Backbone as numpy.savetxt, mean C-alpha at the origin, in Angstrom:
# Nx Ny Nz CAx CAy CAz Cx Cy Cz
-2.52 -17.94 -7.88 -2.11 -18.45 -6.58 -1.99 -17.29 -5.60
-2.59 -17.41 -4.42 -2.53 -16.36 -3.41 -1.82 -16.89 -2.18
-0.96 -16.06 -1.60 -0.22 -16.43 -0.41 -0.59 -15.50 0.73
-0.83 -16.06 1.89 -1.19 -15.25 3.04 -0.25 -15.62 4.19
0.45 -14.63 4.71 1.50 -14.89 5.70 1.22 -14.08 6.96
1.65 -14.60 8.08 1.59 -13.89 9.35 0.17 -13.52 9.77
-0.70 -14.51 9.82 -2.02 -14.28 10.40 -1.87 -14.18 11.91
-2.80 -13.47 12.52 -2.71 -13.39 13.98 -3.18 -14.70 14.60
-2.92 -14.86 15.89 -3.16 -16.15 16.53 -4.64 -16.49 16.61
-5.48 -15.49 16.66 -6.92 -15.78 16.65 -7.31 -16.44 15.34
-6.78 -15.91 14.24 -7.10 -16.48 12.94 -6.52 -17.89 12.79
-5.32 -18.09 13.30 -4.71 -19.42 13.22 -5.55 -20.43 14.00
-5.99 -20.03 15.16 -6.82 -20.93 15.98 -8.12 -21.25 15.25
-8.72 -20.26 14.62 -9.96 -20.49 13.89 -9.74 -21.42 12.70
-8.60 -21.27 12.04 -8.32 -22.10 10.87 -8.31 -23.59 11.24
-7.78 -23.92 12.40 -7.66 -25.32 12.81 -8.84 -25.81 13.65
-9.76 -24.93 13.98 -10.93 -25.34 14.76 -11.70 -26.41 13.99
-12.28 -27.39 14.70 -12.42 -27.51 16.16 -11.25 -28.20 16.85
-10.16 -28.45 16.13 -9.01 -29.13 16.74 -8.30 -28.18 17.71
-7.86 -28.71 18.82 -7.12 -27.92 19.80 -5.71 -27.67 19.28
-5.22 -26.46 19.49 -3.90 -26.10 18.99 -3.18 -25.27 20.04
-1.95 -25.68 20.36 -1.14 -24.91 21.30 -0.49 -23.76 20.53
-0.97 -22.55 20.79 -0.52 -21.39 20.02 0.77 -20.76 20.54
1.25 -21.23 21.68 2.34 -20.52 22.35 3.58 -20.40 21.48
3.96 -21.48 20.81 5.20 -21.47 20.04 5.00 -21.33 18.53
3.79 -20.98 18.12 3.53 -20.84 16.70 3.94 -19.45 16.22
4.65 -19.43 15.11 5.10 -18.15 14.56 4.12 -17.64 13.51
3.81 -18.43 12.49 2.81 -17.98 11.53 2.25 -19.15 10.72
1.12 -18.88 10.10 0.47 -19.83 9.22 0.62 -19.31 7.79
1.05 -20.21 6.90 1.27 -19.85 5.50 0.28 -20.63 4.65
-0.53 -19.92 3.87 -1.57 -20.56 3.07 -1.36 -20.23 1.59
-1.49 -21.24 0.76 -1.52 -21.05 -0.68 -2.86 -21.59 -1.18
-3.49 -20.83 -2.07 -4.76 -21.28 -2.63 -4.76 -21.00 -4.12
-5.04 -22.04 -4.90 -5.05 -21.95 -6.34 -6.49 -22.06 -6.82
-7.05 -20.94 -7.29 -8.46 -20.91 -7.66 -8.74 -21.63 -8.98
-7.75 -21.74 -9.84 -7.97 -22.42 -11.11 -8.09 -23.93 -10.92
-7.16 -24.49 -10.14 -7.20 -25.94 -9.91 -8.07 -26.30 -8.70
-8.53 -25.26 -7.99 -9.33 -25.44 -6.77 -8.60 -26.34 -5.76
-7.36 -25.94 -5.46 -6.55 -26.62 -4.46 -6.08 -25.62 -3.42
-5.92 -26.11 -2.21 -5.43 -25.26 -1.12 -4.40 -26.02 -0.31
-3.36 -25.31 0.13 -2.28 -25.91 0.91 -1.94 -25.00 2.08
-1.38 -25.60 3.11 -0.96 -24.77 4.24 0.31 -25.32 4.87
1.03 -24.43 5.54 2.18 -24.78 6.37 2.04 -24.06 7.69
2.30 -24.74 8.77 2.25 -24.13 10.10 3.68 -24.02 10.61
4.13 -22.81 10.76 5.52 -22.57 11.18 5.55 -22.32 12.69
6.41 -23.07 13.35 6.47 -23.01 14.81 7.88 -22.68 15.29
7.93 -22.14 16.49 9.19 -21.92 17.20 9.27 -23.00 18.27
10.37 -23.71 18.33 10.43 -24.89 19.19 10.68 -24.57 20.65
10.80 -23.31 20.98 11.06 -22.96 22.37 10.51 -21.58 22.66
10.49 -21.22 23.92 10.06 -19.88 24.32 11.19 -18.91 23.99
10.96 -18.05 23.02 12.03 -17.15 22.58 12.25 -15.98 23.53
11.30 -15.69 24.39 11.46 -14.54 25.29 12.18 -15.01 26.57
13.42 -15.34 26.44 14.20 -15.82 27.58 15.57 -15.16 27.59
16.17 -15.15 28.75 17.52 -14.62 28.89 18.52 -15.50 28.14
18.22 -16.80 28.01 19.13 -17.70 27.31 19.34 -17.25 25.87
18.25 -16.82 25.22 18.39 -16.42 23.83 19.08 -15.07 23.69
18.86 -14.21 24.65 19.60 -12.95 24.62 21.09 -13.22 24.80
21.39 -14.12 25.72 22.80 -14.49 25.92 23.37 -15.15 24.68
22.51 -15.89 23.97 22.96 -16.58 22.77 23.49 -15.59 21.74
22.90 -14.40 21.72 23.34 -13.38 20.76 24.78 -12.94 21.03
25.16 -13.03 22.30 26.51 -12.59 22.65 27.58 -13.59 22.23
27.17 -14.84 22.00 28.16 -15.87 21.69 28.89 -15.53 20.40
30.19 -15.73 20.41 30.98 -15.46 19.22 31.39 -14.02 19.06
30.95 -13.16 19.98 31.34 -11.74 19.91 32.51 -11.50 20.85
33.58 -11.00 20.32 34.76 -10.71 21.10 34.52 -9.46 21.95
34.53 -9.63 23.26 34.22 -8.49 24.14 35.27 -7.38 24.03
36.41 -7.72 23.45 37.44 -6.69 23.29 37.31 -5.95 21.96
36.41 -6.44 21.13 36.12 -5.74 19.87 34.96 -4.78 20.15
35.30 -3.56 20.52 34.29 -2.62 20.98 33.19 -2.37 19.94
33.55 -2.28 18.68 32.56 -1.98 17.64 31.52 -3.11 17.55
31.98 -4.36 17.48 31.05 -5.49 17.38 30.23 -5.63 18.65
30.89 -5.40 19.78 30.18 -5.51 21.05 29.07 -4.47 21.14
29.38 -3.23 20.76 28.36 -2.17 20.79 27.23 -2.46 19.80
27.60 -2.99 18.63 26.58 -3.33 17.64 25.62 -4.39 18.17
26.19 -5.39 18.87 25.35 -6.45 19.44 24.41 -5.88 20.50
24.93 -5.02 21.36 24.09 -4.41 22.39 22.97 -3.58 21.76
23.31 -2.84 20.72 22.30 -2.02 20.05 21.22 -2.88 19.42
21.62 -4.01 18.82 20.64 -4.91 18.21 19.68 -5.46 19.26
20.24 -5.84 20.39 19.39 -6.41 21.45 18.43 -5.36 21.98
18.91 -4.14 22.14 18.02 -3.08 22.61 16.89 -2.84 21.61
17.25 -2.84 20.33 16.25 -2.58 19.29 15.22 -3.70 19.21
15.68 -4.94 19.16 14.74 -6.05 18.98 13.94 -6.31 20.24
14.41 -5.88 21.37 13.66 -6.09 22.60 12.42 -5.21 22.67
12.36 -4.19 21.82 11.19 -3.32 21.81 9.95 -4.06 21.37
10.13 -5.06 20.57 8.99 -5.82 20.06 9.38 -7.27 19.92
8.63 -8.14 20.57 8.97 -9.56 20.51 8.85 -10.10 19.09
7.96 -9.53 18.29 7.82 -9.99 16.91 9.06 -9.64 16.10
9.58 -8.40 16.31 10.82 -8.02 15.64 11.96 -8.90 16.11
11.91 -9.24 17.39 12.94 -10.09 17.99 12.98 -11.44 17.30
11.81 -12.02 17.11 11.72 -13.32 16.46 12.22 -13.23 15.02
11.80 -12.20 14.30 12.24 -12.05 12.92 13.77 -11.97 12.85
14.34 -11.24 13.76 15.81 -11.09 13.76 16.48 -12.44 14.00
15.99 -13.18 14.97 16.60 -14.46 15.30 16.49 -15.44 14.13
15.32 -15.45 13.49 15.11 -16.38 12.37 15.98 -16.00 11.18
15.98 -14.72 10.84 16.74 -14.26 9.68 18.23 -14.51 9.84
18.71 -14.53 11.06 20.13 -14.74 11.32 20.45 -16.18 11.73
19.49 -17.07 11.51 19.69 -18.50 11.78 20.12 -18.79 13.21
19.59 -18.00 14.14 19.93 -18.19 15.56 18.84 -18.99 16.26
17.62 -18.81 15.80 16.50 -19.45 16.47 16.21 -20.82 15.85
16.12 -21.88 16.66 15.71 -23.18 16.11 14.34 -23.03 15.46
14.25 -23.46 14.22 13.06 -23.18 13.43 12.70 -24.43 12.64
11.44 -24.75 12.62 11.04 -25.98 11.96 10.81 -25.76 10.46
10.90 -26.82 9.70 10.64 -26.78 8.28 9.47 -27.72 8.01
8.26 -27.20 8.13 7.09 -28.06 8.10 6.76 -28.56 6.70
5.99 -29.62 6.65 5.50 -30.12 5.39 4.40 -29.21 4.86
4.28 -29.19 3.54 3.15 -28.50 2.93 2.01 -29.51 2.79
0.89 -29.21 3.43 -0.23 -30.14 3.48 -1.42 -29.59 2.71
-2.11 -30.48 2.01 -3.29 -30.06 1.25 -4.50 -29.98 2.18
-5.37 -29.01 1.90 -6.58 -28.84 2.68 -7.77 -28.71 1.72
-8.97 -28.69 2.27 -10.17 -28.56 1.47 -10.28 -27.15 0.90
-10.35 -27.06 -0.42 -10.35 -25.76 -1.09 -11.49 -24.88 -0.60
-12.70 -25.40 -0.57 -13.85 -24.58 -0.22 -13.79 -24.12 1.23
-13.33 -24.99 2.12 -13.24 -24.60 3.53 -12.18 -23.52 3.73
-11.05 -23.66 3.04 -10.01 -22.62 3.14 -10.53 -21.32 2.55
-11.23 -21.39 1.44 -11.79 -20.20 0.81 -12.77 -19.51 1.74
-13.63 -20.28 2.39 -14.59 -19.71 3.34 -13.87 -19.01 4.49
-12.80 -19.64 4.96 -12.01 -19.07 6.06 -11.40 -17.73 5.63
-10.81 -17.69 4.45 -10.18 -16.46 3.97 -11.21 -15.35 3.78
-12.37 -15.70 3.25 -13.43 -14.71 3.08 -13.93 -14.19 4.43
-14.10 -15.11 5.37 -14.59 -14.73 6.70 -13.66 -13.75 7.39
-12.37 -13.92 7.17 -11.37 -13.09 7.85 -10.83 -11.97 6.96
-11.50 -11.73 5.84 -11.11 -10.63 4.93 -9.66 -10.74 4.49
-9.25 -11.97 4.12 -7.87 -12.22 3.72 -7.73 -12.50 2.22
-8.81 -12.41 1.48 -8.74 -12.66 0.06 -7.94 -11.57 -0.65
-8.10 -10.34 -0.21 -7.43 -9.22 -0.89 -7.26 -8.05 0.07
-6.33 -7.18 -0.28 -6.15 -5.93 0.47 -7.18 -4.88 0.05
-7.87 -5.13 -1.05 -8.86 -4.16 -1.52 -10.02 -4.08 -0.52
-10.52 -2.87 -0.25 -11.69 -2.73 0.62 -12.97 -3.07 -0.12
-13.99 -3.44 0.62 -15.29 -3.66 0.01 -15.93 -2.31 -0.34
-16.85 -2.33 -1.30 -17.59 -1.14 -1.68 -18.25 -0.52 -0.46
-18.15 0.80 -0.34 -18.65 1.52 0.82 -19.92 2.28 0.43
-21.02 2.00 1.12 -22.29 2.66 0.79 -22.63 3.80 1.74
-21.66 4.26 2.50 -21.96 5.25 3.54 -22.41 6.59 2.97
-22.06 6.89 1.72 -22.45 8.17 1.13 -23.27 7.95 -0.14
-23.88 6.80 -0.27 -24.45 6.41 -1.56 -25.93 6.08 -1.45
-26.68 6.53 -2.46 -28.09 6.16 -2.59 -28.30 5.68 -4.03
-28.85 4.49 -4.17 -29.07 3.95 -5.51 -28.73 2.48 -5.54
-28.35 1.99 -6.73 -28.01 0.58 -6.90 -26.86 0.20 -5.99
-26.95 -0.99 -5.41 -25.92 -1.43 -4.45 -24.88 -2.31 -5.16
-23.67 -2.28 -4.60 -22.56 -3.06 -5.15 -21.86 -3.81 -4.02
-22.63 -4.44 -3.16 -22.07 -5.12 -1.98 -21.12 -6.25 -2.35
-21.25 -6.80 -3.55 -20.43 -7.95 -3.94 -19.15 -7.52 -4.64
-18.80 -6.24 -4.54 -17.61 -5.73 -5.23 -16.55 -5.21 -4.26
-15.29 -5.49 -4.62 -14.15 -4.83 -3.99 -13.82 -3.58 -4.80
-13.20 -2.59 -4.15 -12.82 -1.36 -4.82 -11.30 -1.31 -4.97
-10.86 -1.28 -6.22 -9.42 -1.26 -6.50 -8.84 0.14 -6.32
-9.45 1.12 -6.95 -8.95 2.50 -6.89 -10.10 3.44 -7.23
-10.03 4.68 -6.75 -11.09 5.66 -7.00 -10.50 7.01 -7.36
-11.34 7.85 -7.96 -10.99 9.25 -8.15 -12.28 10.06 -8.04
-12.12 11.37 -7.96 -13.28 12.24 -7.78 -13.09 13.53 -8.55
-14.09 14.39 -8.48 -14.01 15.70 -9.13 -12.80 16.48 -8.64
-12.44 16.30 -7.38 -11.35 17.07 -6.79 -10.02 16.34 -6.77
-9.89 15.24 -7.51 -8.64 14.48 -7.51 -7.48 15.32 -8.04
-6.35 15.21 -7.38 -5.14 15.86 -7.85 -4.46 14.97 -8.89
-3.30 15.41 -9.38 -2.64 14.75 -10.51 -2.31 13.30 -10.22
-1.74 13.00 -9.06 -1.33 11.63 -8.76 -2.51 10.68 -8.74
-3.58 11.08 -8.05 -4.75 10.22 -7.95 -5.40 10.03 -9.32
-5.48 11.09 -10.10 -6.09 10.99 -11.43 -5.23 10.14 -12.36
-3.92 10.34 -12.31 -3.02 9.55 -13.15 -3.11 8.07 -12.80
-3.08 7.76 -11.52 -3.16 6.35 -11.09 -4.48 5.73 -11.52
-5.57 6.47 -11.36 -6.87 5.92 -11.72 -6.92 5.58 -13.21
-6.56 6.54 -14.04 -6.67 6.34 -15.48 -5.66 5.30 -15.97
-4.46 5.30 -15.40 -3.44 4.33 -15.80 -3.83 2.91 -15.39
-4.37 2.77 -14.19 -4.79 1.45 -13.72 -6.00 0.96 -14.52
-6.92 1.86 -14.83 -8.07 1.49 -15.66 -7.60 0.97 -17.01
-6.65 1.66 -17.63 -6.11 1.23 -18.92 -5.40 -0.12 -18.78
-4.66 -0.29 -17.69 -3.95 -1.56 -17.45 -4.94 -2.71 -17.31
-6.03 -2.48 -16.61 -7.05 -3.51 -16.43 -7.66 -3.91 -17.76
-7.92 -2.92 -18.61 -8.51 -3.20 -19.91 -7.57 -4.02 -20.79
-6.28 -3.73 -20.70 -5.30 -4.42 -21.55 -4.93 -5.79 -21.01
-5.18 -6.05 -19.74 -4.74 -7.30 -19.12 -5.89 -8.20 -18.68
-7.03 -8.01 -19.31 -8.19 -8.89 -19.09 -8.61 -8.98 -17.62
-8.55 -7.85 -16.94 -9.06 -7.78 -15.57 -10.52 -7.32 -15.65
-11.42 -8.16 -15.21 -12.84 -7.81 -15.27 -13.18 -6.78 -14.20
-13.80 -5.69 -14.61 -14.15 -4.65 -13.64 -15.34 -3.86 -14.16
-15.95 -3.13 -13.25 -16.98 -2.16 -13.62 -16.58 -0.83 -13.00
-17.11 0.25 -13.55 -16.91 1.56 -12.95 -18.18 1.94 -12.19
-18.00 2.26 -10.93 -19.12 2.62 -10.07 -19.05 4.12 -9.80
-20.08 4.82 -10.19 -20.10 6.27 -10.02 -21.22 6.67 -9.07
-20.90 7.55 -8.14 -21.91 8.01 -7.19 -21.69 9.49 -6.87
-22.77 10.17 -6.53 -22.68 11.57 -6.13 -22.17 11.65 -4.70
-21.48 12.75 -4.39 -20.92 12.93 -3.05 -21.08 14.38 -2.65
-21.52 14.61 -1.42 -21.82 15.98 -0.98 -20.58 16.87 -0.95
-19.39 16.29 -0.73 -18.19 17.11 -0.56 -17.41 17.29 -1.86
-17.30 16.24 -2.66 -16.44 16.30 -3.85 -17.23 16.14 -5.14
-18.54 16.30 -5.07 -19.36 16.26 -6.28 -19.69 14.86 -6.73
-18.67 14.07 -7.03 -18.87 12.69 -7.44 -17.63 11.86 -7.14
-17.81 10.58 -7.02 -16.71 9.63 -6.85 -16.92 8.51 -7.86
-15.85 8.15 -8.54 -15.88 7.05 -9.50 -14.84 6.02 -9.07
-15.24 4.75 -9.09 -14.37 3.69 -8.59 -14.32 2.52 -9.55
-13.20 1.81 -9.52 -13.06 0.55 -10.25 -13.44 -0.58 -9.31
-14.49 -1.30 -9.66 -14.98 -2.38 -8.82 -14.70 -3.74 -9.42
-14.31 -4.70 -8.57 -14.01 -6.08 -9.00 -14.87 -7.02 -8.18
-15.55 -7.93 -8.84 -16.45 -8.86 -8.14 -15.68 -9.71 -7.13
-16.32 -9.95 -5.99 -15.69 -10.68 -4.91 -15.40 -12.14 -5.23
-16.08 -12.69 -6.26 -15.86 -14.09 -6.63 -15.04 -14.24 -7.91
-14.51 -13.14 -8.43 -13.66 -13.20 -9.61 -12.20 -13.26 -9.14
-11.78 -14.45 -8.74 -10.49 -14.60 -8.07 -9.31 -14.34 -9.00
-9.48 -14.65 -10.29 -8.40 -14.39 -11.23 -8.13 -12.89 -11.32
-9.19 -12.10 -11.44 -9.03 -10.64 -11.51 -8.51 -10.09 -10.18
-8.97 -10.67 -9.07 -8.52 -10.21 -7.75 -7.01 -10.41 -7.61
-6.50 -11.55 -8.06 -5.06 -11.80 -7.95 -4.26 -10.80 -8.78
-4.75 -10.45 -9.96 -4.08 -9.45 -10.79 -4.13 -8.08 -10.12
-5.24 -7.79 -9.45 -5.36 -6.52 -8.73 -4.40 -6.46 -7.55
-4.16 -7.60 -6.91 -3.20 -7.64 -5.82 -1.81 -7.24 -6.30
-1.46 -7.64 -7.51 -0.17 -7.26 -8.08 -0.10 -5.74 -8.28
-1.21 -5.15 -8.67 -1.27 -3.69 -8.83 -1.05 -3.01 -7.48
-1.71 -3.51 -6.43 -1.57 -2.91 -5.10 -0.16 -3.07 -4.57
0.46 -4.22 -4.84 1.85 -4.43 -4.39 2.78 -3.44 -5.09
2.52 -3.19 -6.36 3.34 -2.23 -7.10 3.20 -0.83 -6.49
1.97 -0.45 -6.13 1.75 0.87 -5.54 2.36 0.99 -4.16
2.45 -0.13 -3.43 3.09 -0.11 -2.12 4.57 0.17 -2.25
5.17 -0.34 -3.31 6.60 -0.14 -3.53 6.89 1.27 -4.05
5.96 1.79 -4.86 6.15 3.12 -5.46 4.78 3.71 -5.75
4.47 4.92 -5.29 3.10 5.44 -5.34 2.60 5.85 -6.73
3.50 5.96 -7.72 3.09 6.35 -9.07 3.00 5.10 -9.92
1.80 4.81 -10.45 1.63 3.57 -11.22 2.26 3.66 -12.60
2.12 4.80 -13.25 2.68 4.99 -14.59 3.43 6.32 -14.61
4.74 6.24 -14.54 5.58 7.44 -14.44 5.41 8.35 -15.65
5.30 7.77 -16.83 5.17 8.57 -18.05 3.86 9.34 -18.06
2.77 8.68 -17.69 1.47 9.35 -17.64 1.48 10.46 -16.60
2.04 10.17 -15.43 2.09 11.16 -14.36 2.90 12.39 -14.78
4.05 12.16 -15.38 4.92 13.28 -15.80 4.23 14.14 -16.85
3.50 13.50 -17.76 2.79 14.26 -18.79 1.70 15.13 -18.17
0.95 14.56 -17.24 -0.10 15.34 -16.58 0.50 16.48 -15.76
1.62 16.21 -15.11 2.30 17.24 -14.32 2.76 18.37 -15.22
3.31 18.02 -16.37 3.79 19.03 -17.32 2.63 19.85 -17.89
1.53 19.18 -18.20 0.35 19.89 -18.72 -0.21 20.85 -17.69
-0.24 20.43 -16.43 -0.75 21.31 -15.38 0.18 22.51 -15.18
1.49 22.26 -15.28 2.44 23.36 -15.14 2.26 24.37 -16.27
2.03 23.90 -17.48 1.81 24.79 -18.63 0.52 25.59 -18.47
-0.50 24.94 -17.92 -1.78 25.63 -17.70 -1.61 26.77 -16.69
-0.88 26.48 -15.60 -0.65 27.50 -14.57 0.21 28.63 -15.13
1.20 28.26 -15.95 2.07 29.28 -16.54 1.26 30.25 -17.40
0.38 29.74 -18.23 -0.43 30.59 -19.08 -1.35 31.48 -18.24
-1.88 30.93 -17.15 -2.75 31.68 -16.27 -1.99 32.84 -15.61
-0.78 32.55 -15.15 0.04 33.58 -14.50 0.41 34.68 -15.50
0.87 34.27 -16.66 1.29 35.25 -17.67 0.13 36.14 -18.10
-1.03 35.54 -18.28 -2.20 36.30 -18.69 -2.59 37.32 -17.62
-2.52 36.89 -16.35 -2.87 37.81 -15.26 -1.86 38.94 -15.14
-0.56 38.59 -15.22 0.47 39.63 -15.10 0.38 40.63 -16.25
0.15 40.12 -17.44 0.03 41.00 -18.60 -1.14 41.97 -18.43
-2.26 41.43 -17.98 -3.46 42.25 -17.78 -3.25 43.25 -16.65
-2.67 42.83 -15.55 -2.50 43.69 -14.37 -1.46 44.77 -14.59
-0.38 44.45 -15.31 0.73 45.41 -15.44 0.52 46.38 -16.59
-0.32 46.02 -17.55 -0.48 46.89 -18.72 -1.49 48.00 -18.47
-2.25 47.91 -17.40 -3.32 48.88 -17.15 -3.00 49.83 -15.99
-1.74 49.86 -15.57 -1.38 50.78 -14.48 0.08 51.17 -14.61
0.51 52.01 -13.71 1.89 52.51 -13.74 2.68 51.99 -12.54
2.55 50.70 -12.24 3.28 50.12 -11.12 4.78 50.16 -11.37
5.54 50.44 -10.32 6.99 50.35 -10.44 7.38 48.88 -10.49
8.64 48.65 -10.87 9.10 47.25 -10.97 9.00 46.56 -9.62
9.40 47.26 -8.56 9.33 46.66 -7.22 7.89 46.34 -6.83
6.96 47.21 -7.23 5.54 46.97 -6.94 5.04 45.74 -7.73
5.53 45.59 -8.96 5.17 44.42 -9.75 5.71 43.14 -9.11
6.93 43.22 -8.62 7.54 42.06 -7.95 6.71 41.69 -6.72
6.29 42.67 -5.97 5.50 42.43 -4.77 4.13 41.84 -5.13
3.53 42.35 -6.21 2.23 41.82 -6.66 2.36 40.34 -7.04
3.38 40.01 -7.82 3.58 38.63 -8.27 3.82 37.70 -7.08
4.55 38.20 -6.11 4.82 37.39 -4.92 3.55 37.17 -4.11
2.74 38.25 -3.97 1.53 38.16 -3.17 0.45 37.31 -3.84
0.27 37.49 -5.15 -0.81 36.81 -5.87 -0.46 35.38 -6.30
0.82 35.16 -6.68 1.17 33.87 -7.28 2.33 33.17 -6.57
2.87 33.80 -5.53 4.02 33.23 -4.82 5.19 32.93 -5.75
5.43 33.85 -6.70 6.57 33.68 -7.60 7.47 34.90 -7.51
8.72 34.70 -7.93 9.72 35.75 -7.93 9.99 36.16 -9.37
9.68 37.41 -9.73 9.86 37.88 -11.10 11.32 37.95 -11.50
12.21 37.87 -10.54 13.64 37.89 -10.84 14.14 36.53 -11.33
13.27 35.52 -11.26 13.61 34.18 -11.74 12.65 33.77 -12.85
13.05 32.83 -13.64 12.17 32.31 -14.69 10.92 31.70 -14.08
9.77 32.06 -14.63 8.51 31.49 -14.13 8.51 29.97 -14.29
9.05 29.48 -15.42 9.07 28.05 -15.67 9.81 27.30 -14.56
10.89 27.88 -14.06 11.67 27.23 -13.02 10.90 27.10 -11.72
9.86 27.90 -11.54 9.11 27.90 -10.29 7.80 27.15 -10.36
7.42 26.73 -11.58 6.09 26.16 -11.77 5.89 24.84 -11.05
6.87 23.94 -11.09 6.69 22.61 -10.51 6.35 22.65 -9.01
6.84 23.71 -8.35 6.51 23.87 -6.93 5.05 24.24 -6.74
4.42 24.72 -7.80 3.04 25.18 -7.71 2.04 24.11 -8.12
2.54 23.05 -8.77 1.64 21.98 -9.22 1.29 21.08 -8.05
0.00 20.94 -7.79 -0.48 20.08 -6.71 -0.56 18.64 -7.22
0.17 17.75 -6.58 0.14 16.35 -7.02 -0.67 15.49 -6.06
């Protein structure tokens, strides 16, 4: 089941075309589409009045004791903030049960027509379509791209790619790996999902929502890669310092200066304590 909320008014008008629709008081269109049962439903949420009026601003003041300076100031601050954007203003009024708001019926619509509308307006998924701007070879126009990595990927990007790939394999998400050469980063590899595989697309949407909440998909995998990179850098630093200091008669202060200049570390502190600052994520 996919839910799409807060379409812009152009999209709402297109959804109901060729029927005429007064968009002035409409807040948003809510669509549910079930690809397994091939059913589609919608709700049209409206505001019953013009919310951009002095009456509604005055309404906010009702119930506030003008002698209660703290509450009065808080109310003024809220009005100043929400006045910056009428959309924020509406959200505030609705969330606080101040704005008269309708509770529409959920109505069934034609599955294929709703599906066509969502595809036309790129509302099926947040995933971008495959990009051929740097690619020569077999085309993948019918694929969305879930996540990518490249030769130059840092720890976070590499961890997310490999963790998501493993998650897809374990959770029956159908995908292919698309690999292409790139002039700047050598190669790019991507997880592609077919545009008509709606079950896999819905599972991918859950992955994207998780990444929106927190950028690391698998904390354990990321921490392990971070630790391995720190150990690699530590060995590199120690090997260089051993080689550089054993072949000359540098004073301790000169050694400290060398370590600071070459590795941005302080020899007066444990190298291990400084490594995490050097790991590029």
